N, C-alpha and C positions, 0 to 999 in steps of 0.2 A: 593431497588429502587435507582435511580440515580438522584433524583430530585435536581434541581439547579446546576447540573454539566453540563459543556459544553465540548463536544467531537468533535474533527475534524476527519473525516473519509475521506481518499482518496480512489478512486476506478477507475477501468477501466485501460486504457492505454493511453500513449501520442502518438502524431503523429509529426514526424519531417519532415519538407519540404526539399526534395532533390533539386527540382527546382520548377518552378511555377505550375507544373501540377502533380508532383509525390510526394508521402510521404512514409516514413518508419514508420511502426507501429508494433503492436504485436497482439496476439490472445485474450488478456484479454477482457472479456465481462462486467466485473464489477459486476457479479452475487454475488460473495462472499461479496464484499464491501457493496453492496445494502442490503444484508440480515443482515450484522452486524449493519449497520446504522439503519435499520428498528427495529431490536431487541432493540437497545439502546434507540431509540426514544419511543418505546412502554413502556419502563421502565422509562419514564419521563425525559430523558436527552435532553438537547438542542443540536441539531446536526448541524454542518457545514459540508456539503457534497461537496468535491472537486472531480470532475469526468471528465473523458475524453469523447470525442464526441462518441455518440452511446452507452454509458454505461447504465446499468439498473439503474433506479431511485427509491428510496424509496418513500413511500406515507405518507403524513402528515395527519393522521386521528385522532389526539388528540388535546389537548389544546394548544400545541406549534407548531411552524412552523419549517420546515427544510430549512435552508438557503443553496441554491445550487449554486455552482460556476462551470461552464463548462470551461474547459481549453483545449488547443490543445497541446502545446509543454511542454517539461520539464521546460523551462524558464518561461512559463506562470504559471505553477504549483508552482514553487519556489517563484514567486512574491506574489501569493495569500497566500501561507503558511507563508511566512515571515511576512506578515501583521497580520495574525490571530493566529498563534501559541502562541505568547506571551499572548493571551487573553483566552486560553482554559486550561482545566484541564487534558485532555488526547489527544493523537494523535494516531490514528490507521492507519498506512501508508501501505495499501495493494495495492496501485496503482503500475502498472507495468510501471515504468518510463524508457524511452529509455536511454541506456548507451551512445548513440552517437547522434550528430546532424551535420548540414552542414552549412558552411559559405555561405551566399548568399548576395553579395554586390549589385547586379543588377538583374532585372528580366531576367529569362532565361528558355528556354525549351531545354533540351538535345536532340540531334538527335537520333531518335529511330532506325535508320538503321545503326548505327555505334557503336557496343557494346564496342569496344576497347576505343573509345573516351569517352563513358559513364563511363566505369570503371575508366579511368584516371581522369575524372571530379570528381567522387566520392572520389578517392584517394587523390586528391588535396584539397577537401573541407571538408572532414569528420574530426570531432574533438570530444573529449569526453565531455559529459555533467557533470556538477557538481553533486556530490552525495548528494541529498536533505536530505536523512535520517541522514547523518552525521552533518547536520546543525541544526536539530530540538532542541537538548538539548542546543545548543549555543544560540538559540533564546529564549528558556525558560528552564532553568536548572531544574525547579521544575515539569515540565510536566511528566505525565506517558506516556511512549513511547512503543507502540507495533509495531514491525516490522515484515516483512514477508520475507521468503527465499524460492525461487523456484529453484529446480535443476532437472537434468535429469540423471537417471541411476547412482545414488550413493548409497552407503550402508547407513543403518540407523545410524551407528556410525559416518560416514563421514558427514551426514546431520546434526547430532547434533553438531559435531565439527564446522561446518560452521556457524551454528546458534550461537554458543558461540563466535565465532570470531566477528560476527556482534554485539553481546551484548557488547563485550569488546571495539570494535572500535567506535560504534555509541551511546553507552549509553542506549541501549534498556533495558526495564524492562522485556519484554517477546518477544520472536521471535516465530512466527508460521511458521514452515518449512514444505515444501511439496516436494515430488519427483514425477515427471510426470510418470515415468515408473511404480512406485509402485501404483499410483492411477489408471493407465490404467489396470494393472493386477487385482487389487481388485475391479475395477468398482465402486469406491466411492472416494469422495474427502477426502483423509486421511491427517490429520495434526498432526505434532509433536510439542507439546507445550514445549519450552525450556525457562527456567526462569533464570534471572540474579542471581548472588550470594546473592544480597540483598533481592530479593524476596524469594529465597530458605530459607534464615534465618527467613522469616516471615511465613514459613510453606508451601509454594507452591512447588509442585513436578512435575517433568517431566510427561507428559501424552500424550496418543494418542487419538485423537478424529476423528470420521468418520462422514462425511456429513456436508454440508454448514450450515444448520440450527443448528446443534449441535455445530459447531465451533463458530457460533455467540452466542449461549447460554453460552458456556464456557468462551468466552471473557467477556460477561456480568457478569458472576459469579465471574471472577477474579477481575474485577473492583469493584463489589459490596462488595466482601470480603475485598478488599484493602481499601475501603472507609467505612468500618465498617457498612455495610448494610447487610440485610438478602438476600441471593441469591434466585431468583425465577426461577424455571425450567419450 
């Protein structure tokens, strides 16, 4: 059980405004983040759920509430997380945060009939977003951090190496890594659980998990074991 633990779960995707009528976003539905939050809530954790517009939302059907924070941009997400990360025991950061945003000093609508001008406008205004996952352990060095890595058409070895790079760079305790091509071929949401050296010393081992519900259950089991509680399947 996770009683009295507070866990922040991010879910869905961000939207970055190109001009006053257009946005750049991604295909994340928030389905996995929703299932993770629901699983942990059902195990008596207090949940802070930071989600993008249109994301799936977990249901509070127990004695506690799920505090929900809807965000639009990566900057919105960062502000909410900077406020709450210092107050939580774990962060599960599965939101698909946009790598880029756009400078917008004044209201504008790009001309739809001039693609070259539109491309030039984007070229002049686009700039990288800060990497939120790299700030989490700075905001709270003691927090348990679970990150996610999503790639397309890479080998299992390369996927695991990329996950280890995220662990080393961002201080993640666990990275849940996926490859879109692999999931398409297998027709299931396959996840590779890659643990930090510190977690490996505590007995956690690399594993493959198939299915969103199963991924949520294994994340719960990881936290339950880490906090010396009995895992419940």
